[in-house]
DSSP file (Angstrom, degrees, kcal/mol; ACC not computed):
  #  RESIDUE AA STRUCTURE BP1 BP2  ACC     N-H-->O    O-->H-N    N-H-->O    O-->H-N    TCO  KAPPA ALPHA  PHI   PSI    X-CA   Y-CA   Z-CA
    1    1 A M              0   0    0      0, 0.0   151,-0.1     0, 0.0     2,-0.1   0.000 360.0 360.0 360.0 158.6   35.1   63.1   33.2
    2    2 A K        -     0   0    0    146,-0.2     2,-0.6     1,-0.0   149,-0.1  -0.377 360.0-136.0 -82.4 154.9   37.4   64.4   30.4
    3    3 A D        +     0   0    0     -2,-0.1     2,-0.3     4,-0.1     3,-0.1  -0.910  41.4 147.0-114.4 106.7   41.1   64.7   30.6
    4    4 A F    >   -     0   0    0     -2,-0.6     3,-1.6     1,-0.1     6,-0.1  -0.801  56.0 -54.7-135.5 171.2   42.3   68.0   29.1
    5    5 A A  T 3  S+     0   0    0      1,-0.3    -1,-0.1    -2,-0.3     0, 0.0  -0.111 120.7  18.5 -55.9 136.4   45.1   70.4   29.7
    6    6 A G  T 3  S+     0   0    0      1,-0.3    -1,-0.3    -3,-0.1     3,-0.1   0.347  87.3 133.2  90.0  -6.5   45.2   71.8   33.3
    7    7 A T  S X  S-     0   0    0     -3,-1.6     3,-1.5     1,-0.1     6,-0.4  -0.311  70.2 -80.2 -76.9 157.4   43.1   69.0   35.0
    8    8 A P  T 3  S+     0   0    0      0, 0.0    66,-0.7     0, 0.0    -1,-0.1  -0.411 116.7  29.8 -65.1 134.9   44.4   67.5   38.2
    9    9 A G  T 3  S+     0   0    0      1,-0.4     2,-0.3    -2,-0.2    -2,-0.1   0.504  97.4 107.0  96.3   6.5   47.0   64.9   37.7
   10   10 A T  S <> S-     0   0    0     -3,-1.5     4,-2.4     1,-0.1    -1,-0.4  -0.762  78.4-116.1-115.2 163.3   48.4   66.3   34.5
   11   11 A L  H  > S+     0   0    0     -2,-0.3     4,-2.2     1,-0.2     5,-0.1   0.869 117.7  52.2 -68.2 -33.9   51.7   68.0   33.8
   12   12 A T  H  > S+     0   0    0      2,-0.2     4,-1.9     1,-0.2    -1,-0.2   0.865 109.7  50.3 -66.9 -37.7   49.8   71.2   32.8
   13   13 A G  H  > S+     0   0    0     -6,-0.4     4,-2.2     2,-0.2    -2,-0.2   0.900 110.7  48.8 -66.0 -42.1   47.9   71.1   36.1
   14   14 A L  H  X S+     0   0    0     -4,-2.4     4,-2.8     1,-0.2    -2,-0.2   0.878 109.8  51.4 -68.4 -38.0   51.1   70.7   38.0
   15   15 A A  H  X S+     0   0    0     -4,-2.2     4,-2.0     2,-0.2    -2,-0.2   0.887 109.3  51.9 -68.3 -36.9   52.6   73.7   36.0
   16   16 A L  H  X S+     0   0    0     -4,-1.9     4,-2.9     2,-0.2    -2,-0.2   0.952 111.3  46.2 -64.0 -50.4   49.6   75.9   36.9
   17   17 A R  H  X S+     0   0    0     -4,-2.2     4,-2.5     1,-0.2    -2,-0.2   0.925 113.3  48.9 -61.3 -45.6   49.9   75.0   40.7
   18   18 A V  H  X S+     0   0    0     -4,-2.8     4,-2.6     1,-0.2    -1,-0.2   0.872 110.9  50.0 -65.4 -32.4   53.7   75.6   40.7
   19   19 A S  H  X S+     0   0    0     -4,-2.0     4,-2.2    -5,-0.2     5,-0.3   0.914 110.8  49.9 -72.8 -38.4   53.3   78.9   39.0
   20   20 A Q  H  X S+     0   0    0     -4,-2.9     4,-1.9    -5,-0.2     5,-0.2   0.942 113.3  47.6 -56.2 -43.9   50.6   79.9   41.5
   21   21 A F  H  X S+     0   0    0     -4,-2.5     4,-2.9     2,-0.2     5,-0.2   0.938 112.3  46.7 -59.6 -54.3   52.9   78.9   44.2
   22   22 A V  H  X S+     0   0    0     -4,-2.6     4,-2.1     1,-0.2    -1,-0.2   0.873 113.4  47.8 -61.2 -41.0   56.0   80.7   42.9
   23   23 A F  H  X S+     0   0    0     -4,-2.2     4,-1.6     2,-0.2    -1,-0.2   0.824 112.5  49.6 -74.2 -31.7   54.1   84.0   42.2
   24   24 A A  H  X S+     0   0    0     -4,-1.9     4,-2.7    -5,-0.3     5,-0.2   0.925 112.4  47.6 -69.0 -45.4   52.5   84.0   45.6
   25   25 A A  H  X S+     0   0    0     -4,-2.9     4,-2.4    -5,-0.2    -2,-0.2   0.914 111.6  50.6 -62.5 -38.2   55.9   83.4   47.3
   26   26 A G  H  X S+     0   0    0     -4,-2.1     4,-2.2    -5,-0.2    -1,-0.2   0.859 110.2  48.9 -69.4 -32.8   57.4   86.1   45.3
   27   27 A S  H  X S+     0   0    0     -4,-1.6     4,-2.6     2,-0.2     5,-0.3   0.963 113.5  46.5 -66.9 -50.5   54.6   88.5   46.2
   28   28 A I  H  X S+     0   0    0     -4,-2.7     4,-2.6     1,-0.2    -2,-0.2   0.907 114.6  48.9 -59.5 -39.3   55.0   87.7   49.9
   29   29 A A  H  X S+     0   0    0     -4,-2.4     4,-0.9    -5,-0.2    -1,-0.2   0.886 113.1  47.3 -64.8 -44.5   58.9   88.0   49.6
   30   30 A S  H  < S+     0   0    0     -4,-2.2    -1,-0.2     1,-0.2    -2,-0.2   0.868 117.4  40.0 -65.6 -40.5   58.6   91.2   47.9
   31   31 A M  H >< S+     0   0    0     -4,-2.6     3,-1.2     1,-0.2     6,-0.3   0.881 112.8  54.8 -80.2 -36.2   56.2   92.7   50.3
   32   32 A A  H 3< S+     0   0    0     -4,-2.6    -1,-0.2    -5,-0.3    -2,-0.2   0.688  97.1  64.8 -69.9 -18.5   57.8   91.3   53.5
   33   33 A T  T 3< S+     0   0    0     -4,-0.9    -1,-0.2    -5,-0.1     2,-0.2   0.455  85.5  94.1 -91.9   7.5   61.2   92.7   52.7
   34   34 A T  S <  S-     0   0    0     -3,-1.2     3,-0.2     1,-0.1    -3,-0.0  -0.576  74.0-135.2 -89.5 161.2   59.8   96.3   53.1
   35   35 A N  S    S+     0   0    0     -2,-0.2     3,-0.1     1,-0.2    -1,-0.1   0.708  96.4  29.3 -84.9 -19.7   60.1   98.2   56.4
   36   36 A S  S >  S+     0   0    0      1,-0.1     3,-1.0     2,-0.1    -1,-0.2   0.050  72.2 116.5-138.9  28.0   56.5   99.6   56.5
   37   37 A F  G >  S+     0   0    0     -6,-0.3     3,-1.6     1,-0.2     7,-0.4   0.816  76.0  64.1 -68.0 -29.2   54.1   97.3   54.7
   38   38 A F  G 3  S+     0   0    0      1,-0.3    -1,-0.2    -3,-0.1    -2,-0.1   0.617  87.2  71.7 -71.4  -9.3   52.2   96.7   58.1
   39   39 A D  G <  S+     0   0    0     -3,-1.0     2,-0.5     1,-0.1    -1,-0.3   0.501  92.4  64.7 -81.4  -2.9   51.3  100.3   58.1
   40   40 A F    <>  -     0   0    0     -3,-1.6     4,-1.9     1,-0.1     3,-0.4  -0.977  69.3-156.5-121.6 116.0   48.8   99.6   55.2
   41   41 A T  H  > S+     0   0    0     -2,-0.5     4,-2.7     1,-0.2     5,-0.2   0.896  96.0  55.1 -59.2 -40.0   45.9   97.3   55.9
   42   42 A A  H  > S+     0   0    0      1,-0.2     4,-1.8     2,-0.2    59,-0.3   0.857 107.4  50.7 -66.5 -32.4   45.5   96.4   52.2
   43   43 A F  H  > S+     0   0    0     -3,-0.4     4,-2.1    -6,-0.2    -1,-0.2   0.927 109.4  50.8 -67.5 -44.3   49.2   95.3   52.1
   44   44 A C  H  X S+     0   0    0     -4,-1.9     4,-2.3    -7,-0.4    -2,-0.2   0.924 108.9  51.2 -53.4 -47.6   48.6   93.2   55.2
   45   45 A Y  H  X S+     0   0    0     -4,-2.7     4,-3.0     1,-0.2     5,-0.3   0.883 107.9  53.8 -61.3 -39.9   45.6   91.6   53.5
   46   46 A L  H  X S+     0   0    0     -4,-1.8     4,-1.8     1,-0.2    -1,-0.2   0.864 108.4  48.0 -71.3 -32.3   47.8   90.8   50.4
   47   47 A I  H  X S+     0   0    0     -4,-2.1     4,-1.7     2,-0.2    -2,-0.2   0.915 114.3  47.6 -68.0 -42.6   50.3   89.0   52.6
   48   48 A A  H  X S+     0   0    0     -4,-2.3     4,-1.8     2,-0.2    -2,-0.2   0.913 114.9  45.0 -64.3 -46.2   47.4   87.0   54.3
   49   49 A S  H  X S+     0   0    0     -4,-3.0     4,-2.1     1,-0.2    -1,-0.2   0.852 113.1  49.1 -74.4 -33.9   45.8   86.1   51.0
   50   50 A M  H  X S+     0   0    0     -4,-1.8     4,-2.9    -5,-0.3    -1,-0.2   0.817 108.1  56.7 -67.0 -30.2   49.0   85.1   49.3
   51   51 A G  H  X S+     0   0    0     -4,-1.7     4,-2.2     2,-0.2    -2,-0.2   0.922 107.9  45.6 -59.6 -48.4   49.8   83.1   52.2
   52   52 A L  H  X S+     0   0    0     -4,-1.8     4,-2.6     2,-0.2    -2,-0.2   0.912 112.5  51.7 -61.5 -44.1   46.7   81.2   51.9
   53   53 A Q  H  X S+     0   0    0     -4,-2.1     4,-3.2     1,-0.2     5,-0.3   0.925 106.9  55.2 -56.0 -46.9   47.3   80.9   48.1
   54   54 A L  H  X S+     0   0    0     -4,-2.9     4,-1.9     2,-0.2    -1,-0.2   0.897 109.8  43.5 -53.1 -48.9   50.7   79.6   48.9
   55   55 A I  H  X S+     0   0    0     -4,-2.2     4,-2.7     2,-0.2     5,-0.2   0.935 116.8  47.6 -57.3 -54.0   49.3   76.7   51.2
   56   56 A W  H  X S+     0   0    0     -4,-2.6     4,-2.5     1,-0.2     5,-0.2   0.919 114.5  44.4 -60.7 -44.5   46.5   75.8   48.7
   57   57 A S  H  X S+     0   0    0     -4,-3.2     4,-2.2    -5,-0.2    -1,-0.2   0.876 112.6  51.9 -77.1 -32.5   48.7   75.8   45.7
   58   58 A F  H  X S+     0   0    0     -4,-1.9     4,-1.9    -5,-0.3    -1,-0.2   0.915 111.9  47.4 -59.9 -46.0   51.5   73.8   47.5
   59   59 A G  H  X S+     0   0    0     -4,-2.7     4,-2.6     1,-0.2     5,-0.2   0.962 114.4  45.2 -59.2 -53.7   49.0   71.2   48.6
   60   60 A L  H  X S+     0   0    0     -4,-2.5     4,-2.4    -5,-0.2    -2,-0.2   0.847 111.7  52.9 -67.1 -30.9   47.5   70.8   45.2
   61   61 A A  H  X S+     0   0    0     -4,-2.2     4,-2.7     2,-0.2    -1,-0.2   0.889 110.0  48.0 -64.7 -41.3   50.9   70.7   43.5
   62   62 A T  H  X S+     0   0    0     -4,-1.9     4,-2.3    -5,-0.2    -2,-0.2   0.921 112.7  49.6 -68.8 -42.7   52.1   67.9   45.8
   63   63 A L  H  X S+     0   0    0     -4,-2.6     4,-2.2     2,-0.2    -2,-0.2   0.900 111.5  47.9 -64.7 -41.3   48.8   66.1   45.1
   64   64 A D  H  X S+     0   0    0     -4,-2.4     4,-2.9    -5,-0.2     5,-0.2   0.944 112.1  50.0 -63.8 -47.9   49.3   66.6   41.3
   65   65 A A  H  X S+     0   0    0     -4,-2.7     4,-2.2     1,-0.2    -2,-0.2   0.875 109.9  50.3 -61.7 -39.9   52.8   65.4   41.4
   66   66 A Y  H  X S+     0   0    0     -4,-2.3     4,-2.6    -5,-0.2     5,-0.2   0.935 110.2  51.0 -58.6 -48.4   51.8   62.3   43.4
   67   67 A A  H  X>S+     0   0    0     -4,-2.2     5,-1.9     2,-0.2     4,-0.8   0.881 112.0  46.4 -58.0 -43.4   49.1   61.6   40.9
   68   68 A I  H  <5S+     0   0    0     -4,-2.9     3,-0.4     3,-0.2    -1,-0.2   0.945 112.5  49.1 -67.1 -44.3   51.5   61.8   38.0
   69   69 A F  H  <5S+     0   0    0     -4,-2.2    -2,-0.2    -5,-0.2    -1,-0.2   0.899 122.1  33.8 -64.7 -44.2   54.0   59.7   39.7
   70   70 A K  H  <5S-     0   0    0     -4,-2.6    -1,-0.2    -5,-0.1    -2,-0.2   0.455 105.7-123.0 -90.7  -1.9   51.4   56.9   40.6
   71   71 A R  T  <5 +     0   0    0     -4,-0.8     2,-0.2    -3,-0.4    -3,-0.2   0.902  55.3 160.5  56.2  44.6   49.4   57.4   37.5
   72   72 A K      < -     0   0    0     -5,-1.9     2,-0.4    -6,-0.2    -1,-0.2  -0.585  40.2-128.0 -91.7 158.8   46.2   58.1   39.5
   73   73 A V        -     0   0    0     -2,-0.2     3,-0.2     1,-0.0   -64,-0.1  -0.925  15.9-169.5-102.1 127.7   43.1   59.9   38.2
   74   74 A L        +     0   0    0    -66,-0.7    -2,-0.0    -2,-0.4   -65,-0.0  -0.383  55.3 108.0-111.3  49.2   42.0   62.8   40.4
   75   75 A H        +     0   0    0     -2,-0.1    -1,-0.2   -68,-0.1   -66,-0.0   0.080  35.5 137.7-121.4  24.6   38.6   63.3   38.6
   76   76 A G     >  -     0   0    0     -3,-0.2     4,-2.7     1,-0.1     5,-0.2  -0.485  62.3-120.3 -71.1 145.1   36.2   62.0   41.2
   77   77 A P  H  > S+     0   0    0      0, 0.0     4,-2.0     0, 0.0     5,-0.1   0.855 110.7  46.8 -56.2 -41.4   33.1   64.2   41.6
   78   78 A V  H  > S+     0   0    0      2,-0.2     4,-2.0     1,-0.2     5,-0.1   0.928 114.4  47.1 -67.9 -43.1   33.7   65.0   45.3
   79   79 A L  H  > S+     0   0    0      1,-0.2     4,-1.9     2,-0.2    -1,-0.2   0.884 112.6  47.7 -62.6 -38.5   37.4   65.8   44.8
   80   80 A V  H  X S+     0   0    0     -4,-2.7     4,-2.3     2,-0.2    -1,-0.2   0.842 110.2  53.6 -68.6 -35.9   36.8   68.0   41.8
   81   81 A S  H  X S+     0   0    0     -4,-2.0     4,-2.6    -5,-0.2    -2,-0.2   0.885 108.2  50.6 -66.0 -39.5   34.0   69.8   43.7
   82   82 A L  H  X S+     0   0    0     -4,-2.0     4,-2.8     2,-0.2     5,-0.2   0.907 111.0  49.8 -59.3 -45.6   36.5   70.4   46.5
   83   83 A F  H  X S+     0   0    0     -4,-1.9     4,-2.2     1,-0.2    -2,-0.2   0.854 110.2  48.9 -60.6 -36.4   38.9   71.8   44.0
   84   84 A V  H  X S+     0   0    0     -4,-2.3     4,-2.8     2,-0.2     5,-0.3   0.957 113.3  45.6 -72.6 -44.8   36.4   74.1   42.4
   85   85 A V  H  X S+     0   0    0     -4,-2.6     4,-2.7     1,-0.2     5,-0.2   0.965 117.5  46.2 -56.6 -55.6   35.3   75.5   45.9
   86   86 A G  H  X S+     0   0    0     -4,-2.8     4,-2.3     1,-0.2    -1,-0.2   0.864 113.3  47.4 -54.8 -43.8   39.0   75.9   46.9
   87   87 A D  H  X S+     0   0    0     -4,-2.2     4,-3.0    -5,-0.2    -1,-0.2   0.934 113.2  47.8 -72.0 -44.9   40.1   77.5   43.8
   88   88 A W  H  X S+     0   0    0     -4,-2.8     4,-2.2     2,-0.2    -2,-0.2   0.871 112.8  47.8 -58.9 -37.5   37.2   80.0   43.6
   89   89 A V  H  X S+     0   0    0     -4,-2.7     4,-2.7    -5,-0.3     5,-0.3   0.979 115.5  44.4 -67.2 -51.4   37.6   81.1   47.2
   90   90 A T  H  X S+     0   0    0     -4,-2.3     4,-2.8    -5,-0.2     5,-0.2   0.900 114.6  50.5 -61.1 -41.2   41.4   81.5   46.8
   91   91 A A  H  X S+     0   0    0     -4,-3.0     4,-2.4     2,-0.2    -1,-0.2   0.911 110.4  48.6 -62.3 -41.7   40.9   83.3   43.4
   92   92 A T  H  X S+     0   0    0     -4,-2.2     4,-2.0     1,-0.2    -2,-0.2   0.883 114.4  45.9 -59.7 -43.3   38.4   85.6   44.8
   93   93 A L  H  X S+     0   0    0     -4,-2.7     4,-2.3     2,-0.2     5,-0.2   0.877 111.9  51.2 -67.6 -34.4   40.6   86.4   47.8
   94   94 A S  H  X S+     0   0    0     -4,-2.8     4,-3.4    -5,-0.3     5,-0.2   0.957 110.3  49.1 -65.8 -46.2   43.7   86.9   45.6
   95   95 A L  H  X S+     0   0    0     -4,-2.4     4,-2.3     1,-0.2     5,-0.2   0.910 113.7  45.6 -58.0 -46.4   41.8   89.3   43.3
   96   96 A A  H  X S+     0   0    0     -4,-2.0     4,-2.5     2,-0.2     5,-0.2   0.937 114.8  47.3 -66.5 -41.5   40.6   91.4   46.1
   97   97 A A  H  X S+     0   0    0     -4,-2.3     4,-2.8     1,-0.2     5,-0.3   0.954 115.8  43.9 -66.1 -51.1   43.9   91.5   47.8
   98   98 A A  H  X S+     0   0    0     -4,-3.4     4,-2.0    -5,-0.2    -1,-0.2   0.886 115.7  49.2 -66.8 -33.2   45.8   92.4   44.6
   99   99 A S  H  X S+     0   0    0     -4,-2.3     4,-2.8    -5,-0.2    -2,-0.2   0.936 111.4  47.1 -72.4 -46.4   43.2   95.0   43.6
  100  100 A S  H  X S+     0   0    0     -4,-2.5     4,-2.4    -5,-0.2     5,-0.2   0.918 114.3  47.2 -64.4 -44.1   43.1   96.7   46.9
  101  101 A S  H  X S+     0   0    0     -4,-2.8     4,-2.5   -59,-0.3    -1,-0.2   0.877 110.5  52.6 -68.0 -33.5   47.0   96.8   47.2
  102  102 A A  H  X S+     0   0    0     -4,-2.0     4,-2.9    -5,-0.3     5,-0.3   0.956 109.3  51.7 -59.9 -44.3   47.2   98.1   43.6
  103  103 A G  H  X S+     0   0    0     -4,-2.8     4,-2.7     1,-0.2    -2,-0.2   0.923 112.3  43.6 -58.3 -45.1   44.7  100.9   44.6
  104  104 A I  H  X S+     0   0    0     -4,-2.4     4,-2.6     2,-0.2     5,-0.4   0.914 112.7  53.1 -67.8 -39.0   46.8  101.9   47.6
  105  105 A T  H  X S+     0   0    0     -4,-2.5     4,-2.2     1,-0.2     5,-0.5   0.941 113.8  42.0 -60.8 -47.3   50.0  101.8   45.6
  106  106 A V  H  X>S+     0   0    0     -4,-2.9     5,-2.4     3,-0.2     4,-1.6   0.911 116.4  49.1 -64.8 -41.2   48.6  104.1   42.9
  107  107 A L  I  <>S+     0   0    0     -4,-2.7     5,-1.4    -5,-0.3    -2,-0.2   0.968 121.0  32.3 -69.2 -52.5   46.9  106.4   45.4
  108  108 A Y  I  <5S+     0   0    0     -4,-2.6    -1,-0.2    -5,-0.2    -2,-0.2   0.865 128.3  34.3 -69.7 -35.9   49.9  106.9   47.7
  109  109 A F  I  <5S+     0   0    0     -4,-2.2    -3,-0.2    -5,-0.4    -2,-0.2   0.702 132.3  19.6-100.1 -21.3   52.7  106.6   45.3
  110  110 A N  I ><5S+     0   0    0     -4,-1.6     3,-1.0    -5,-0.5    -3,-0.2   0.764 125.4  43.6-112.3 -49.1   51.4  108.2   42.1
  111  111 A D  I 3 <S+     0   0    0     -5,-2.4    -3,-0.2     1,-0.3    -4,-0.2   0.868 115.1  48.0 -71.1 -36.7   48.3  110.4   43.0
  112  112 A F  T 3 <S-     0   0    0     -5,-1.4     2,-0.4    -6,-0.3    -1,-0.3   0.361 120.5-101.0 -85.6   8.2   49.9  112.0   46.1
  113  113 A G  S <  S-     0   0    0     -3,-1.0    -1,-0.3     2,-0.0     2,-0.1  -0.827  74.8  -2.6 110.3-148.4   53.1  112.8   44.3
  114  114 A S  S    S-     0   0    0     -2,-0.4     2,-0.4    -3,-0.1    -4,-0.1  -0.386  77.4 -99.1 -80.3 164.3   56.3  111.1   44.5
  115  115 A C        -     0   0    0     -6,-0.2     3,-0.4     1,-0.1    -6,-0.1  -0.664  24.9-162.2 -79.5 130.6   57.0  108.0   46.7
  116  116 A N  S    S+     0   0    0     -2,-0.4    -1,-0.1     1,-0.2     4,-0.0   0.452  81.0  69.1 -90.0  -1.9   58.8  109.0   49.9
  117  117 A F  S >  S-     0   0    0      1,-0.3     3,-1.3     2,-0.1     2,-0.4   0.518  80.6-159.8 -99.6  -4.9   59.9  105.4   50.6
  118  118 A G  T >  S+     0   0    0     -3,-0.4     3,-0.8     1,-0.3     4,-0.4  -0.511  75.7  16.1  73.7-120.1   62.5  105.0   47.8
  119  119 A A  T >> S+     0   0    0     -2,-0.4     4,-1.4     1,-0.2     3,-1.2   0.821 117.7  71.0 -57.7 -37.9   63.3  101.4   46.9
  120  120 A E  H <> S+     0   0    0     -3,-1.3     4,-3.0     1,-0.3     3,-0.4   0.872  87.7  64.3 -51.0 -40.5   60.1  100.2   48.8
  121  121 A C  H <> S+     0   0    0     -3,-0.8     4,-2.1     1,-0.3    -1,-0.3   0.871 103.3  47.4 -56.4 -38.6   57.9  101.7   46.1
  122  122 A R  H <> S+     0   0    0     -3,-1.2     4,-2.2    -4,-0.4    -1,-0.3   0.841 109.6  52.0 -66.4 -33.7   59.3   99.2   43.7
  123  123 A K  H  X S+     0   0    0     -4,-1.4     4,-2.6    -3,-0.4    -2,-0.2   0.884 109.3  49.9 -71.6 -39.8   58.9   96.4   46.0
  124  124 A Y  H  X S+     0   0    0     -4,-3.0     4,-2.2     1,-0.2     5,-0.2   0.936 113.4  46.8 -64.8 -38.9   55.2   97.2   46.6
  125  125 A Q  H  X S+     0   0    0     -4,-2.1     4,-2.0    -5,-0.3    -2,-0.2   0.891 112.4  48.8 -72.7 -32.4   54.6   97.4   42.9
  126  126 A M  H  X S+     0   0    0     -4,-2.2     4,-2.8     2,-0.2     5,-0.2   0.934 110.0  52.5 -68.2 -43.7   56.4   94.2   42.3
  127  127 A A  H  X S+     0   0    0     -4,-2.6     4,-1.9     1,-0.2    -2,-0.2   0.869 111.8  45.5 -49.9 -43.6   54.4   92.5   45.1
  128  128 A V  H  X S+     0   0    0     -4,-2.2     4,-2.0     2,-0.2    -1,-0.2   0.891 112.5  50.6 -75.6 -36.2   51.1   93.7   43.5
  129  129 A A  H  X S+     0   0    0     -4,-2.0     4,-2.2     2,-0.2    -2,-0.2   0.930 112.7  47.3 -64.6 -44.6   52.3   92.6   39.9
  130  130 A L  H  X S+     0   0    0     -4,-2.8     4,-2.5     1,-0.2    -1,-0.2   0.863 110.1  54.0 -70.8 -31.8   53.3   89.1   41.3
  131  131 A A  H  X S+     0   0    0     -4,-1.9     4,-2.0    -5,-0.2    -1,-0.2   0.879 107.3  48.6 -64.7 -39.2   50.0   88.9   43.0
  132  132 A Y  H  X S+     0   0    0     -4,-2.0     4,-2.6     2,-0.2    -2,-0.2   0.886 111.0  51.7 -64.6 -39.6   48.1   89.6   39.8
  133  133 A M  H  X S+     0   0    0     -4,-2.2     4,-2.3     1,-0.2    -2,-0.2   0.923 110.1  49.4 -69.7 -37.8   50.2   86.9   38.0
  134  134 A S  H  X S+     0   0    0     -4,-2.5     4,-2.6  -111,-0.2    -1,-0.2   0.916 109.9  50.8 -65.7 -36.3   49.2   84.5   40.8
  135  135 A W  H  X S+     0   0    0     -4,-2.0     4,-3.3     1,-0.2    -2,-0.2   0.911 108.6  52.9 -66.0 -39.5   45.6   85.5   40.4
  136  136 A I  H  X S+     0   0    0     -4,-2.6     4,-2.4     1,-0.2    -1,-0.2   0.938 110.7  46.2 -58.7 -44.7   45.8   84.8   36.6
  137  137 A A  H  X S+     0   0    0     -4,-2.3     4,-2.5     2,-0.2    -2,-0.2   0.941 117.0  42.9 -65.1 -45.0   47.2   81.4   37.3
  138  138 A I  H  X S+     0   0    0     -4,-2.6     4,-2.9     2,-0.2    -2,-0.2   0.876 111.8  56.0 -62.7 -38.6   44.5   80.6   40.0
  139  139 A G  H  X S+     0   0    0     -4,-3.3     4,-2.2     2,-0.2    -2,-0.2   0.942 108.4  47.0 -58.2 -50.6   41.8   82.1   37.8
  140  140 A T  H  X S+     0   0    0     -4,-2.4     4,-2.6     1,-0.2     5,-0.2   0.940 113.0  48.8 -55.6 -49.5   42.8   79.7   34.9
  141  141 A S  H  X S+     0   0    0     -4,-2.5     4,-3.5     1,-0.2     5,-0.3   0.927 109.6  53.1 -62.5 -38.6   42.8   76.8   37.3
  142  142 A S  H  X S+     0   0    0     -4,-2.9     4,-2.4     2,-0.2    -1,-0.2   0.934 110.3  46.1 -54.2 -46.7   39.3   77.9   38.6
  143  143 A L  H  X S+     0   0    0     -4,-2.2     4,-2.6     2,-0.2     5,-0.2   0.941 113.7  49.6 -69.1 -47.0   37.8   78.0   35.1
  144  144 A I  H  X S+     0   0    0     -4,-2.6     4,-3.3     1,-0.2     5,-0.2   0.954 111.6  49.3 -59.1 -48.8   39.4   74.5   34.2
  145  145 A M  H  X S+     0   0    0     -4,-3.5     4,-2.6     1,-0.2    -1,-0.2   0.928 112.1  47.1 -61.6 -38.9   38.0   73.0   37.4
  146  146 A L  H  X S+     0   0    0     -4,-2.4     4,-1.9    -5,-0.3    -1,-0.2   0.861 112.6  49.2 -67.2 -32.2   34.6   74.3   36.8
  147  147 A W  H  X S+     0   0    0     -4,-2.6     4,-1.8     2,-0.2    -2,-0.2   0.875 110.5  50.8 -69.6 -37.2   34.7   73.1   33.3
  148  148 A L  H  X S+     0   0    0     -4,-3.3     4,-0.6    -5,-0.2    -2,-0.2   0.899 112.3  48.0 -63.7 -39.0   35.8   69.7   34.5
  149  149 A L  H  < S+     0   0    0     -4,-2.6     3,-0.5     1,-0.2    -2,-0.2   0.890 113.4  46.2 -61.5 -44.8   33.0   69.6   37.0
  150  150 A A  H  < S+     0   0    0     -4,-1.9    -1,-0.2     1,-0.2    -2,-0.2   0.767 110.3  53.4 -72.3 -28.0   30.4   70.6   34.5
  151  151 A S  H  <        0   0    0     -4,-1.8    -1,-0.2     1,-0.2    -2,-0.2   0.583 360.0 360.0 -84.4 -12.1   31.7   68.2   31.8
  152  152 A G     <        0   0    0     -4,-0.6    -1,-0.2    -3,-0.5    -2,-0.2   0.488 360.0 360.0-107.6 360.0   31.5   65.2   34.2
């Protein structure tokens, strides 16, 4: 298998995983600091999805750091297949959660008039923006993993 930017065990791969982790953690923190996120199912789904993203990204970032430190190659076909499936599942869930939360944010806070929650509106918008940024990072990883699997 080829070794190119973003593959497991490279610095760019580690940077992608860390960015996924940081954006997912920021999304959870922004949403969890509001008083009424649990009133909206889409926001609860965003918390659950970003929680899964957080765990997946942390695990793979740890694995990448270990591989870099020990100079191991993580390009075995079974391991890459696991990365592909995990990345695509978390990418799909992250996109669905970010899109549904963005829809609720726009519907309630823009289409129905002004937001009655004050500062919470900005936190909801920040959580959705960070979820999309996490999705961009996991989407990039997903495509790289698929490309790595196809090239091997």
